[in-house]
NUVEXMI-22309 format. One record per residue (C-alpha): residue in three letters; z, x, y; residue number from 1; chain. Coordinates in Angstrom, 2 decimals. Example, Ala and Ser with C-alpha at 12.3 -4.5 7.8 and 13.67 -1.06 7.14 Angstrom:
<atoms>
> type,w,u,v,seq,mol
> ala,7.80,12.30,-4.50,1,A
> ser,7.14,13.67,-1.06,2,A
</atoms>
This chain:
<atoms>
> type,w,u,v,seq,mol
> met,-1.41,-16.26,11.45,1,A
> lys,0.05,-13.44,8.95,2,A
> asn,1.25,-9.98,9.11,3,A
> trp,1.60,-7.31,5.85,4,A
> lys,5.25,-8.63,5.65,5,A
> glu,3.89,-12.26,5.35,6,A
> ile,1.44,-11.51,3.23,7,A
> arg,3.67,-9.13,1.05,8,A
> ala,6.12,-12.22,1.00,9,A
> ala,3.84,-14.39,-0.25,10,A
> ile,2.11,-12.53,-3.22,11,A
> glu,5.89,-11.04,-4.09,12,A
> thr,6.82,-14.76,-4.42,13,A
> his,3.88,-15.91,-6.14,14,A
> leu,4.83,-12.97,-8.70,15,A
> val,8.57,-14.00,-9.24,16,A
> glu,7.15,-17.53,-9.73,17,A
> gln,4.19,-16.83,-12.27,18,A
> trp,6.17,-14.00,-14.35,19,A
> val,8.09,-16.00,-16.50,20,A
> asp,8.59,-16.98,-19.89,21,A
> ala,9.77,-20.56,-21.43,22,A
> asp,13.17,-20.43,-20.42,23,A
> gly,12.36,-19.69,-16.62,24,A
> asn,13.70,-16.21,-16.76,25,A
> leu,11.67,-13.13,-16.06,26,A
> arg,9.08,-12.40,-18.70,27,A
> thr,10.26,-8.41,-18.17,28,A
> pro,12.27,-6.62,-15.28,29,A
> ile,10.04,-6.09,-11.82,30,A
> gln,10.40,-2.89,-10.40,31,A
> trp,9.87,-3.29,-6.59,32,A
> glu,8.29,-0.58,-4.31,33,A
> asn,10.97,1.12,-2.30,34,A
> val,13.84,-0.70,-4.41,35,A
> val,16.89,1.20,-5.20,36,A
> phe,18.19,0.15,-8.15,37,A
> asp,21.79,-0.62,-9.46,38,A
> pro,22.55,1.53,-12.27,39,A
> asp,24.38,-1.33,-13.58,40,A
> ser,21.87,-3.79,-13.39,41,A
> glu,19.12,-4.71,-16.27,42,A
> asn,16.38,-3.46,-14.05,43,A
> asp,17.75,0.29,-14.10,44,A
> val,14.65,2.28,-14.84,45,A
> ser,17.19,4.91,-16.61,46,A
> ala,18.44,1.91,-19.16,47,A
> leu,14.85,0.35,-19.33,48,A
> thr,13.74,4.11,-20.50,49,A
> ala,16.29,4.34,-22.78,50,A
> asn,16.06,1.05,-24.42,51,A
> lys,12.29,1.56,-24.45,52,A
> glu,11.90,-2.04,-23.14,53,A
> ser,8.81,-2.89,-20.94,54,A
> phe,8.55,-3.91,-17.32,55,A
> ile,5.82,-4.01,-14.19,56,A
> arg,6.31,-2.09,-10.85,57,A
> val,4.88,-3.26,-8.06,58,A
> thr,2.87,-1.49,-5.17,59,A
> met,0.87,-2.75,-2.04,60,A
> ile,-1.47,-0.62,-0.57,61,A
> glu,-2.27,-1.96,3.11,62,A
> asp,-6.14,-1.08,3.29,63,A
> gly,-6.32,-1.95,6.77,64,A
> val,-7.37,-4.65,9.18,65,A
> phe,-10.75,-5.19,10.49,66,A
> lys,-12.25,-6.90,12.91,67,A
> arg,-15.21,-9.22,11.54,68,A
> glu,-17.08,-13.03,12.56,69,A
> leu,-16.55,-15.28,9.76,70,A
> gly,-18.39,-18.94,9.58,71,A
> asp,-17.39,-20.67,13.07,72,A
> met,-14.46,-18.04,13.52,73,A
> pro,-16.36,-15.41,16.17,74,A
> glu,-13.95,-13.13,16.26,75,A
> cys,-10.99,-12.90,13.29,76,A
> ser,-8.95,-10.26,12.02,77,A
> glu,-9.32,-9.36,7.71,78,A
> tyr,-6.28,-8.10,6.75,79,A
> ala,-7.71,-5.75,3.06,80,A
> gly,-5.52,-4.25,0.52,81,A
> ser,-4.84,-4.29,-3.13,82,A
> met,-2.00,-5.26,-5.05,83,A
> val,-1.12,-2.75,-7.56,84,A
> ile,0.21,-3.59,-10.72,85,A
> gln,1.64,-0.90,-13.26,86,A
> val,2.49,-2.25,-16.88,87,A
> phe,5.16,-0.20,-19.07,88,A
> thr,5.82,-0.29,-23.08,89,A
> ser,6.82,1.68,-25.27,90,A
> ala,4.63,4.66,-26.51,91,A
> gly,3.25,4.53,-29.79,92,A
> ile,3.38,0.81,-30.70,93,A
> gly,-0.32,0.11,-30.49,94,A
> pro,-1.85,-1.83,-27.80,95,A
> gly,-0.97,-5.45,-28.66,96,A
> glu,1.74,-6.07,-26.05,97,A
> ile,-0.12,-4.38,-23.50,98,A
> ala,-2.84,-5.86,-23.48,99,A
> gly,-0.86,-9.32,-23.66,100,A
> met,0.52,-8.10,-20.59,101,A
> met,-2.26,-7.15,-18.50,102,A
> ser,-3.91,-10.36,-20.33,103,A
> asp,-0.81,-12.49,-18.51,104,A
> val,-1.01,-10.63,-15.38,105,A
> asp,-4.61,-10.55,-14.75,106,A
> ala,-3.93,-14.42,-15.22,107,A
> met,-1.32,-14.66,-12.53,108,A
> leu,-3.99,-12.75,-9.87,109,A
> arg,-7.14,-12.37,-10.31,110,A
> ala,-9.31,-15.20,-8.26,111,A
> lys,-6.16,-16.66,-6.96,112,A
> val,-5.50,-18.03,-3.73,113,A
> leu,-1.87,-17.80,-1.74,114,A
> asp,-0.48,-19.90,0.95,115,A
> glu,-4.51,-21.91,1.40,116,A
> asp,-5.20,-18.03,2.94,117,A
> val,-4.80,-14.93,0.46,118,A
> tyr,-7.65,-14.61,-1.48,119,A
> phe,-7.34,-12.35,-4.87,120,A
> glu,-11.03,-10.91,-5.25,121,A
> pro,-12.21,-12.41,-8.69,122,A
> his,-12.24,-9.03,-10.36,123,A
> tyr,-9.32,-5.94,-11.13,124,A
> arg,-10.20,-2.35,-12.02,125,A
> val,-7.50,-0.70,-13.99,126,A
> val,-7.16,2.73,-12.70,127,A
> gly,-5.57,4.65,-15.71,128,A
> lys,-4.15,4.63,-19.57,129,A
> ile,-1.81,7.50,-20.00,130,A
> asn,0.74,8.54,-22.19,131,A
> val,4.35,9.08,-19.76,132,A
> gly,7.06,10.74,-22.25,133,A
> ala,8.33,7.00,-23.72,134,A
> trp,6.05,5.00,-21.75,135,A
> phe,2.20,4.06,-22.35,136,A
> leu,1.16,3.15,-18.42,137,A
> val,-1.57,0.92,-17.68,138,A
> thr,-2.34,0.76,-13.93,139,A
> met,-4.34,-1.98,-12.64,140,A
> glu,-5.18,-2.69,-9.13,141,A
> phe,-6.05,-6.10,-7.69,142,A
> pro,-8.25,-6.34,-4.21,143,A
> phe,-7.10,-8.91,-1.62,144,A
> thr,-7.91,-10.28,2.02,145,A
> his,-6.79,-12.44,4.08,146,A
> ala,-8.49,-13.82,7.60,147,A
> gln,-7.01,-14.87,10.79,148,A
</atoms>
């Protein structure tokens, strides 16, 4: 049985384990939802902005918990939500870097099953593409469910 906290932990652990380079280091910094950054840290957003380094921002949206009848489970609770991944790259450098990052994020989440019971849908949607100051930003949404 999972709750929102356990679902979030499973997804965040998966992201940290998968968003790595060949040496096992994070490919880019990850900005987590509602986390205060240390100004001296390499994950400080203001430092990233000054250096125009790419990063991703992760937010979980809890859509709700619904009563369902699923197969041999006559009454269960289905948790439905989305992971929103915002991919930031420097503005004006062309589509190559962001397309590669989007492809890697897609490979990490689309149609994946985590901890045997958190199911990501076999699709994602791009919610928006915009320039924000020194950044080009793409927002991707990955729906998921968990039934218990």
